[in-house]
N, C-alpha and C positions, 0 to 999 in steps of 0.2 A: 384226551383234550389237551388240545396245544396251547399255551399262552405265551406270547412275546412280551419281554419287560428288556427296554433297553440297555445297555452296558455304557453306552453314550456317558462323557462325562459329567454333560450337562444334567443329563436324567439322573444319574448317578449323586449328584450333588443335589438333586432335589428329593431323593427319598427313592432311587429305584431299587437299590440293593434292599431295603429294608422291605419294600411291595414283594419283590421276588422270593425273600426269605419268608413272607407271611402266606404265599402261596404254598411253599414247601412241597411235599411229594403228592399234593391233590391234583396236580397236573402236571404235564411235561412243560418243561419251562426252557423258552428260548432267549438267550440276551442275544438280542439283535442290535443293529445301530439304530440311530433317532431318524425318524421321518422329517426332522427340521421344522416341527412346530415346537420351538422351545416353550413357548407360554402354558403349552397343553403337558410339558412333561412332569412326572413320569407319564408318558403315553403307552397304555398297555393294549395289546391286540389279542384278542380272543378268535381262534379259526373257528369258522361254522360252514355250515355247508351253502352257505350263500357267498362267503368270503370272509375276509378278516374285519372282524367289527373292532372300532377303536374306543376306549374310555379312556377320559384324563381330565384334568391333571387328578392322578390317583394319589391316595393316601392307603396307609395299610389297614386304616378302619373300612376302606371301600373294596378290600378283598373278597370277602365273604359274601358279596353279593353277585360275584363272578360265577358262582355256584349254584344260582337261581335263575329267575327269568331274567336273560340279558336285556330285553326290550324295557324293561322296567328300573333297569339300574340308573341311579341318577346322573353318573357319569358317562352314560352312553352318548355316543358322538354319531353312531352310525356306521355304516363300511367306510372304511380307510379310505379306498382308491375313489368314493364319492365326494370326499371332504373336499371343500372349494379349493383350499390350498395345496391339495394334491392335483387336482383335475386343470388346474390352471399353468400347472409346470410343463417343460419338456425335459425330462429326465434323460439324459444319454449317459454324462459319467457318473451321476448318482442314480443310475437304473436300480442298482441291487441295494442300496444302501437303506436299511431298515426292512429290506424284503426278506434277507438270506440271514442263516446263522454265518457270522463272518471268518469263521475257522472250519467252514464244513466244504471242503472239495467238490462232493457231489452237488450241495445245494448251488455253488458256482457255476460247475458245469450245467445244471438245470436251467439255469437263468442266463445261458449265452455266454459263460465265461470260457476264454482258452480258443475260443473261435478265432479271433485276431492274431493270436500268437502262432497257432497252427498255419494260417494263410501267411503270415511273415516268414514262416520256417522253409515256405515251399517259393520264395522270390530272392532275388538278387537283392544285395545290401543296396545298390543304387537304386533300383525300383520301388525299396521301402521308403527312401529318403524323398522319391518323387511322389509317393501316394502322400506323405504327409506334409509337403510343400504345396502340393495342390488343394489339400484340403482346407489352407488357410490358417491352421492352428497358431496361434502366438501365445507367446509366454503368458501364464497367467497369475505368476507371481507379483506381476507391478511392472514389467519394463515393456512387455507386450512385444517384444523381439519375435521374428518369425522362426516357429521351431524347426521347420524344415533346412532354413538358410543355416542356423548353428548346427545342425546335424551334419550337413554337406561340407561344412568347414571341419569339423572333425574328421570326418569320413575320409577327407582329400589329403588331411595332414600326413606325412610322412612320421611313423615312429614306431618301435617296437611294442609300445604299450599304450593303450586308451583306456581311459574311464568315463563311465557314467555315474552322477552325483544328483541325487535328488534333494533339494531344498526342502526338507520339512521343519526348517526353523522360523514357523508363523508367531511372528512376536508382534503385528500390528495389532491395535485394538479394534474391536468389532470384526475380527476376522477369526474363522473356525471352521473353513471348507475343509482344510487338510486334516484337521485332527479329527472330524466326522467322517471324511474319506478313509483315513487309516485304521479308525474305530469299527467303522461299519462294513467296509469293503475292502480290506487290506490287499485281497489277490489281484484287484483290479491295477493296484499301483505295481504289485510285482509282475503281472504280466506285462506291462508296458515298459520295465527295465530292461528285458532281454531284447524286446524287439527293438529298443533303442542300441543295445549293446550289439546286436547282430547287424543293424543298419550302418553303425559307425566302425565297427571292429573292434569292439571293446569287448573283454571278458570278464571283467569285473565292476560290481557297483556298489556304492553305499546309499543309505537313507540317512541324511543327518537330522534327527528330531531334536527340539528343543526339551529341555529336561524337565519343564513345567508339564510336560505331557506324560503321566506315567501309564496310564490305560493305553494310549497309543503306543507307547514303547513295548509294553507289554503284549498287546495284540500283533503288533508287527513282530516281534520276535517269535512270537509263536508262529506266525503266518509263513514267515521265511522258512522255519526249522519244518514246515509242514510241505512248503513248495520244494524244497530239497528232497525229501523223502520221496515225494511222488514223480520227482522226475523233471519239474518245470523249471528248477536251478540244479545247477552242476556239470559235469563234463559233458555230458549229452543232452541237450534241452529236449524234452518230450521224445527222446530217442533219436533225432536229427543228425547228430554227429558234431553240432555247433555246442560250442561251451559259453556259459555264463553263470556266474555265483554272485552273490550279492551278500551283505552283512547291514546292520543297523548299529549307527553310531549316535551317542546321547551327548548333546551340548551341555555347555556351562553357564547358561543363564546370560548371554551377553546378546542385546539387542541387535547390535552391530554385524554380528554373525549370520543375519539374512542376507547380507550383502554377500555376494557370491565369492569373491576372493578372500574376504574376512573367513568365511565359512571354510574354505580350502586351507588356510592356514590353522584353523582349528583342527580340521581333520588330519593333517601331518602332524599334530600335537604343538603346534607353536601357539603364541598369542594370536588373539583374534582382532587382527588390525587388517586394515583395508591396503591392498596392493594397488600399485600405481598400473594403469592400463594405456598403453600396450606394454607387455604381451597380453592378449585376451586370452583367458582359461581355454577357449576352444583350440589354442596353439600351444599353450604353456600352461596348463592347469595344475592338477594335482599330481606333486611329486615332479613337477615340471614337464608333464607328458599332455599329450591333447586330450580335453575332457569337456564334456558336455555337461553343463549344470542346470537343470530343469526344476522348475516347482511340482509339487506333487501332483495337482491337477492337470499341468500339461502333460505329462507322463501317465497319468490315469486316462486320459482321453484318449490318447493312443489306440487301446483296444479296439473302441467301438469304430475309430476311423478304418483300421486294417478289416475289422470284421465288415463294415456295411460300404466302405469304399470312401475315396475322398469326397467325390460328388453326392453323397447321401449328407456328410457333416457340411459341406461346404454349401448346402441348399439353406442352413439356418444362418440369421443374423444378416447385417447390411453392411453395405460398403466393404472396408477391409477388416472389420470384425466379423469373424466368421464363426459358425457353431454355436454353444450355449456358455453361459456364464453363471455359476452359482453365486447368487447374490446373498449376502450376509447382512442383516437388518438388525440393528441393536440400536442402544440409547434409549431416550424417551418415545418408545413406539409401543402400541398396544399388541401388537403380533410381531414379535421377534423372532428371527430364525432364519433357515436357509430355504431358498427358492430359486431351482434352477430354471433359465428361462433362455431363449435364443436372445442375441444382441438386439436391440432396437426399442425396448420399452422406454417410456419417459422416466425421468426421476420422480415425477408427481404420480404416476401410476404406482410406482413402487412403493413411495412415501405413505400414500393414502389409500390406493385400494388394495396393495397386500399387506402393509404394513400397519393400514387400520389408523392412521394418523397417530397424534401423540398419546401416550398413558395418561397423562395429566389432564388431557381434553383441551389443552390452551392451544393456541395456535403455533404452527411450525416457524421457527425462525431460521433455522440453518440445517443444511446437512451436509455433514463431512465426508466426503466420498474419497475412498482410499488409505484409510488408515490415519494415525497421529502426524502424517507427512501429507496428507491431502488437502484440497481448499476446501473451504466452506461456501456451501452454494445456499444463495437466497431463494425464496419462492420464485421469483423471476427467471429462474432457471428450470423451474421445473418442467417445460416444454422441451428440455433436452434430452435427446436421445442416449440411452446409455451403451456408448461403444467408443472404443479410443480416439476418433478424431474428432467426435462432438465435444467430449470433454477436455481435451486439449484445446480447441477454439473458444473454450469458456475459460481458459486459465488453471485449469484443473488435470486431474488425471484419474483413471480407473484404478490403479493400483492393483489390489488383490479382491477388488469388489467389495470391501466392507463400507457399509454405511453406517453413520451414526447419527441419530436426530435429535436436534435441540429445539425445545419452544422458546416463545418469547420473553422466559425469564432469564436466559442464558445471557451473559455478558461478554460479549466476543473479545473487548480488552483482554479480558483475563485469559480467554482463550488461545489467543497471541502469545500473550505471555508463556503459556503452559508449553507451547510448540518449542518456543526458544529454551525453556527449562528443560524440556525433555531430550533437546538435541544436547545440552551441556553435559546432561547427567550421561547419557549414553554414548558420547563420541569416543571413538577409540583412541583419538589424541593424533592420529599421523600427520593430518593436514591442519593448517593455521586457521583458514577461513571458517573450518567446523570447530576446532578446538575453541579458538579465541570468540571469533565470531558468535558463537550462541551465550557464551556469558557476558559479552558486551551488550547482546540483542536483548538478555533479560535486564540488565541495568538501564538500557534506553526504554524497554517498555514501561520501567518501573518510572523513570521520568515523565513520560507521557502521562501516567497515572496520577503524578504527583500534578498535573496541570501543565505541564512544561510541553508546549505543542511546539517549540523549536527543534524538539527532538524528533519530530515526525519524518522530516526528510533525511535526516541520520539514520532512521531505523530502514527507510526505503535503500540509501545508498547500500547498508550493510546487506541488505537482502540480496541484493543485486552482485554484490561480491561473493557472499556465500553462494549463490545458485552458479556463476561463473567459475569458481575457483575450489570448490571441493572437489575431493576426489571421488566420493561416492554420494548416492542419494540419501543418506542421512543429512549431510549439511546440505546437499544440493537442493533439496526438496522442502527442507524445514520452512524457506521463503513463501511456498505455497499456503499453507495456513494463516500465516502473519501478514502477508500483503493482500489477500482475500478478506480476510477480517477487517482490514483496514480501508479496502475498497469498498464492500458492499455493506458494510456497517459501521459508517463513518459517525454516526452518532454516537456509538458507545464509547469512543474515544472523545468526542466533543463533549460529553457529558464530565470526562474525569476534570476537565478545565472550569466547569461550570462548578464543580463540588469544591475544586480547590480555591475557587474565587468567594 
């Protein structure tokens, strides 16, 4: 009897380790990744003749029932693949997460792993770059820059050494896709790294993981060692004669190191502060050499593109937003978790149909899309399709595709203050608009909270300055939540004046 119990951090926080220990030696326990249904964690799966049957949320007290009539178990949910959450997805990047043993190469190969790398090894570097470009893949870390163009820039840059750097410093609130991928299918990310290296002429790579992800760090380190031992990494990748190796580096807790140039400084052993651009990292990055800096999901999407072709991947999505996106749904929501789908679903469908509405049962007031630097969207934006261009048109951004739901009890004036306070705390201090602007922003919002409406034009001017003058997205994007709160929820600001009077 084989039973799957997630090693995913969210599942572990909810008791997965205790459930696995309670099963003990009575069955073969496989510690898999999460299926993404966080509200059902720990989600345990039992392998049956009909397929894997899901049970959750499981407790230690529920374990004995797994060894009786499964159909009568009080936590029985049915076959995992038949659950609405799973059937509604288009899983490309996350196809193996929750399905396989994350550290089993045979399991990985049995589910289509390494096909993309094997194909890439038979191609010229320029052809790999062309394939990724044609797929329409854009950076999934937030900026949405075309991946193929970045790779082409590095590939054509003259240098004796080049590097591939994976940004796994996932610090935004309501984002956990990078963590889930690294914990549940690390070999997909590892497969994407040498493909990028071969395409761009790099033989060395780094995965920079935030220190707050101990499980992801442990799984990635073990997976890299496994890949090296099996010839996926090293002097001759899969016996091809082409070299590529990589290592895991751990951050030190700075939010700003999610910005690529701060990350590179940290990777070099320096203080994590933003570098002025130009020069771009693609021309002068790690140790002054041309460097590809891509997000986890960007690199992990490359193997399926190489395995099935650019046209296959490009066939999903709308407009210039191609492929799939792992939505991360959190906040005051009934069904929080990760849901991978093609670009194009509306915001209302995501919140109401997938997320199930608010956990409190109260009406949705706002949805913040794109992490703590993302805009707050009212219900009037619920017809907006989830893609880069549509959200830009609504004064927002897709970011890392994290969504935080708020019900009608939320005070958007307080949320605007939080955005400025967050920026003030996390600023690296390199540029004045961010370092000073955020502090002045907190003070200005506090004036409004005391009923001083003359401070609103000052807040608007301050946001304009921060957006135009900051060196990186921390200061440059902080105005998004502030101005969207002011624009879409003016009543919360007006009530401050009424309260003061």
